[in-house]
N, C-alpha and C positions, 0 to 999 in steps of 0.2 A: 341701631341699635338693637342689641339683645332686648328680650322683653320685659317691661318693668309693671309691675303691679299694679292693680286698680286703685285709682286715685281716691275711692270708695273705700281705704280701709279702713278698721275699726280704730278706735284713739289707742296709741302705743303706751306703753307701759312709763308709768309716773316715778318709779324708782330712780333715785339717783346714783347717773355712774360716779358720783366722786364718795357716795359712801362706801359702793364696794371697793371705790380705790383707793382710800382712805384719807383722800385729799392731797394727796401729793402732789407738788408743782411737780409738773415734765419736764421744765425745764433745764433742771437740775439732775433730771434723774438717767442721763446717759451714762449706758455703761461700756466702759473703756472707749480708749483713744485712737485714733486713725493716725497720728501721727507717732503715737505708742508702736505700731507695727501691728497692735492686735485686731483681730476681724470683729467687727459688732455685728450681733444679729439686727436685724430690722423686720417686723413681722406686720407685714399688709393682710387687710380684710379687703378680700376681693369677690366680688359677685359672680355667679356664674359655677360653673360644673371643671373641674380641672381635667386635661387630656394629657395623652402620652407625649404629643408634641409640645403640650406648653410646659409639660417638666421636662422635658428633656433641653429645652429654650435656658431655664431659670437654672438649671444644675451645671448644664456644660458650656453655656457659650454665656448668658448675661452675667450669674454671677463669678465667675473667674473675670470678667474685666472690672466689677463691682470691686471684688475681692483687691485689685491691682493700685485702680484709679483713688478710689475713695474708703478705702477698706471697711466696708459694709457687706454681707452676706442677708441677701433677702428673702425671707420665708412669706410665701403666702397661704391664707388661709382661706379656701373655698367654701361660699357658703351659696347654694343653688336659686335661682333668682325664684321659685318659689316659696322660698325662705329667706332668703338674705335681711331682709327688713326686721322681721321677728327675731331670727339670729343676733342681728347686730346689738337690735334693744339688749336680749338676753346679757350677749359678751359684754358690752360695755356696763351695764348694770351689775352685774358679778366681777369686774375688777378684771375680767381675764387679759391678758397681756394682748395687748393691739398697740400699734403704735403709728399708724397711719390707716382710714378707712375714706371710703367713697360715699356720698350719697348726693342728694339734688338739693340746689341752691336753695330751693323756694321757701325750707323749714329749718333753715340757719339758727333763727331766732330761738326756735324751738328748742332745739339742740343745746344751744347755750343757754337755758333756762333751766336744761333738764340736765346741766353740768356734763353734757359727751363731748363736749373740745374746748381747747384750751386755747388762753390766747397765744397768738402766734407771731407779734410784732419783734419782741428782740431774738427769738429765734429764726426768722426771715432775715433778718439783718445780719444775723451772722453765718448764716447758711446758705442763701438761697440769690447772691448777688449777678450771678447767670440768668438764675431763672427771672428776675425784674429785670432785664436786656428785652427779654421777649414777650411779658404779660405787661402793660405798660398800669401806670395808676388806677386811670380810670377805670381799668377791669379788676384790678385790686379791691378795688373800694366796695363792690358788690361783695365782697367778705368780712366787713365791716360792722360791726355791730355795737353801738352807744358807742362807737369813738375807738372801738378796739379790734383788731384783728384776728378773726375765728376760723377763717375758713379761708381756702385757696380756690379761686373761681377757676379752674384749669382749661376749661376750653374757649380759647381767644378767638373767634372768628366771625363774619357777617351771622346775626343773630334775631332782625325784625320780622315778627310775626313767627315766633319759635312755636311748634307744636300749635299753627294754626294752618297747615298744610292736608292735603290727600296726596299722598303716593299711591297711585294705582296702575294697574296693568296698562299701559299704552296698545301693546299690540292688541289685545282683545278689546279697546276700544275704538280701533280703528278696525278692525274686523267685524263692528257691528255697524259702523259706516258713522264714527263719529271723530273728531278730532282733537277736541279740548272739552274740559268744563269749567264752569266760571263761576254756578248757583246750584245750590241743592236739588233743584228741580233738573239740571243736567244731570245730577249723580243718579236720581230716580230714575232717567231714563237709559241713562246709561245699564242701570241694574234691570231695566225689566228689556231691554236688547237682550243683553246677556244671556238670561233666563231663556227666551226665547229660541236666540240661534247657537248658543256655546252652552249646550245641556251637561256638559262635564263641570262646568263653573260651578262653584258652590256658594255665590254671593258676596257681599263685601262680609271682610274679616272684622272690624269694627263702627261702631256707632258713630265714631267721629265727632264728639260732642264738642269740642275749642273749639274746631275749625266752622262747624255751623252756628255755634255762638258769633264769630266774625260776621258770617253773612245774613244773621238774622235780627242784630243790635245796631244801629243807625251809629250810637257813639262806641267807640274802642274800649272795652271792659278788661281791666288786666288784673287776674287774681292776686290777692294782697294777704291773706292770711290762713289759717291751716287747712288743707283737705279740702280747700274748693269752696269755701263756704260762702267768702267775701269777695266782691269786684272793687276795683277801684274806676270810676270813669273820667277816663281822658281828660274830656272838656266839661263836666261839670265840675270836675277833682271835689267828689264827694264819693264816698266807701257805699256800698249796697248789699244787701243780703241776696246772692248769683240767684235763689230760690223764688225771689219773688222780683225777677226782671221781667220784659216780654220775652225777652231772648231765651229763657229757660223755659217758655210755655212752647214756644213756636220749634225750639228744639225738640221738645218732647213730643208734639203733636207731630211733626217730621217723621222721626223713629216710630210714633207710632203707626203710623199709617203703613211705615215700610214692613212694619210685621202684619198688618191687617190682609195687603197685598200680597203675603208671601216672598217676600225681597228677600228679610232679616230670617235668619235661623236664631232659634230659640239658643244658642251656644254663643252669641253673641253677647248675649245679657249674664246668661249662667255660669259661662266658661270667660270672663270678659280679658281676665291676665292673659290671656291665651292666646292674643288678636296677631300678635307679631307671627308664632309660629303658625297660624292657620295662612298669612299670607306665603310665610315659605313654603309652604307645601306644593304651591304652583295652581292653585285650583279657585282662591277668590282674587276678586277683584281689588279690594283697595284696605289701605289703614290709615290712621292718623300718623301724619308726615312732618319734617320737619325740612330746614336747606339740605338739600345734599342727601335726604335718606335713601333715595332711590338706589345710590351709590353704594351704601350701607348694607342695602340686603339683597342687591339683584344677583350676589353668587351664591346664597343661600336658595334664591328662589327660582335658580339655572340650574340648581342640582333637582330639581322635579321638574321643572317645565325649562327644558335647554333653550328656547325660542322666547321667552319672555323676556320684555321690553319693560319697566317702570319707567314712570315721571310722575313729577310731584308738580300739584296746581295749587292756588292760592284761590280760594273763595272770594267774593265780592274784591277784586282785585282793585279796582278804582278808590277802595276806601285806603285812609292813612294808613303808613305801614308804621308799628311803633317798636325799637328796642326796648324788653321789659326785663332784661334781667343781664348780667354781667357773666352770661354762659350759664347753660341750665348744668353745671355740673360743679361740686365742688369737693376739695380733700380736707378730710378736717383730722388732728390728734386728739385724741384723748386724754383725760387726765389719768389715765391708766395707763399710759406708753410708759416704757421702759427704756427707750431710746426718742424718741422726739427729735433731738436733734441729726440723728443719724437718719431718720425719716425722711427730714428737709433736705440732706446732704444726699438721696435719691433722688430725690424732685428736683433738685438743682440738677444734678448729676444730667437727667432726663432730657432737660431743657437746654444744655450748656451749648451745647450742638444739634446741627441738621443730621450729623451722623447719626452720634446719641439717641435722638428724638426717632430716625426712623429704625435703627437699632433695636430699642423696645419695639417698636408696631411689627419690625417684619422679621428680625434677626438679621445677618452679616447679609450686605450686599453683593452679589453673585450666586448668594444659598438658594434664596427664595425668590428672591427679584433682579433687577437690572435698570439701571434709570438710563435713558434713551431720551434725546431731547428733551429733555427737563419733562421725562412722562417717567412713573412708575411700573415699568413691565415686570407683570406677575407672573411666574413661571408656569404656578397652577392656577388659573383662573381663580379658581373653586376655595383656593386659599384664604380664609381670613383674616390671616396675621394674628400675633401673640398678643401685648396688651389692647384692651379696646383704643383702637382710633379716637372715637369720640369723648372719649375718658380724658385725652389730652390733647385734644386737636387746638393747634396752633399756627394762625396764618401767616407766620413768618416761614412757616417750615413745611406746609403742606404742599406736597407734589402730587398732585393728580392723577389717575391709574391710566391707561394707554386708550382704554375705551370709552373717557370720560369727552361727552364731543367739546370741541372749543366753543361751541354756542353757550354751554352750561357754564366752563370756568369763565368765562366773559361775565355772564349774568352773576354769576356767584361773585363773583370779585368785585361789581359795582349795584350789590344788592343792598348794603345799608345808604347808599348816598343819598337819598331823599329819603331816608325814615325818619323822623321822630324818636327824641329821647323820652321814655316813659317817665312821670314826675316819681315814680315810686321804684325806678330801676335799684336806688339803694336804699330801698327804705325795709325793715324787717319789723315783723310784728312780733313785740313781745308779750305773748300770752300768759303770763303768770298770774296775773290779777283775775284770769276767767278761766281756769283749767278746768273749774265743774261744770261750767257752762258748755265749753268747747266738747269735753266729753258726751254731755247731752245732746248738745248740738249734732255730733259724728254719728252718734249712735240713729239719731232721726235720717240722719242723708244718707245711710248705709242701708236702713232696712224700710225706709219711707219714701226718700225723694229719689236715690239711684234709679228705682225701678221705672218710674215715672220718668227720668229723664232718659234713659237708653231707650225708653218704648214701650216695656215689657208689661206694663199697664196700661189702661187709659188715664188720660192727663184728667178728665172732668168730676170723672167716678170717683178717684182717688185722691186730687189734690187738695180738697177742705180739710179733709183728717188731716193731712203728710202736714199740709200749712199751719193747724191748730197745734200739733203736737211740736214743730218748728218754734212756733211763739212761746209754748210754755217751755220747753228745753231752755229758751231763753235769747233765740237768735237778736231780737230787737238790740240786747243789752250789748250782746258780743259786740253788734256792727258799730254803737255806740262810740266803745272801747278803740273799735280799729280809729272811725273818727277822727276820736282825741291825740289818738299816738300822729295820724297824719297830720291834724293840724300844728301838732308840736314840730312837727319835724320839717313841714312847711315855712313854719316861722323861721328856722332854722338855715334851711336851705334852700326855700324858694320853691318855684315849678320851671319845669324844665322848659317852657313853651309858651 
């Protein structure tokens, strides 16, 4: 996956998109009708940089098909990863024309409260019958807030232990005499040996605090509020301040020790958001992963390290696996949309058939790829496709590239077989009553607790002051509000296990 920004972003702008959009109901704002032969424009806000190849694909291959088959013309507004989140806020608040945009699933309720996404129930019913055949109701439930469908969880695939993996250079691991990693100490040993035996390598590319949290906490902790501040204990059924857990202290101390031993470089903290770019340079050891991350990244890595081999590991593999979200990706339609129906016609068209799905990802069959023995064979192994595969991933349509091992496909296919469903898989925290507290807490997280977590400063010397500032910011009241809403949610829905 192309890089995402640091989880410790400053609190987002609180200006209401509804004010910028004038409160228009997007369901009635569609411009034109495909049945009349008129071509409707659909504007999608898209993360990343525009390329000549993508421009050619959209203009000369995708849009001619969309024009003919569903009467729409897709226009992408690109915002680079270093500015996507901020620019999305600005554009939606200003009421600029955006019919469809992508975001992560975890903060859907916050976007609902900021009126950045409109109800989709009727729009989906009218325009997305094909999509609903391949995205099941259980998956769609992840986009429901207070009984209303506000988002489309667009990545339907095995997902237990999402973001709890470490994706590492397996070729370097074996070169230094190791075969696998299961613990933080295995990672430390890997970094030490690599520093001694492979001086051309630059050490880890990421401090991987979520995989380390899994390794250091006896109870599975699932993040359940804004900006990583609150976690839910899957066994105790309680909400906790993450920064007051034992796991936080252990992760911070581990990361600090990695700095003190010269195994981490300063850029891991000062330029946290560039972690995946570092991995792709071919001289770094690991990055936070997810199931299949190695397949997403290997093409870019091999452009700089042709013999590289990536493999993903889960730390503390004996611990329970939880499905914690209905896919990490979410498509939404703002109130500012001029053509919400057209936006959903596009999404529905993409999911209508495997041919449409693969066309959006890789273009026409035979041009960039062929399908041989149920495998995708890329003519250029470095070709990363057009639309992001991770944004629309669907288990019904996935075809693995020819260089993906049978062993991985078997593991991937059965990864969720023994997984538990998180209690909070469809819980969305409503932060409307604690917005000021949330802003104050996030300021402490960014300025005080983030550097401690990443190991950039010493835990013992800095934690007492940071904790007091966190308390002063209102973390106890914030956690209490999360717990109150959890209690209401469980009273209505029960626990999953």
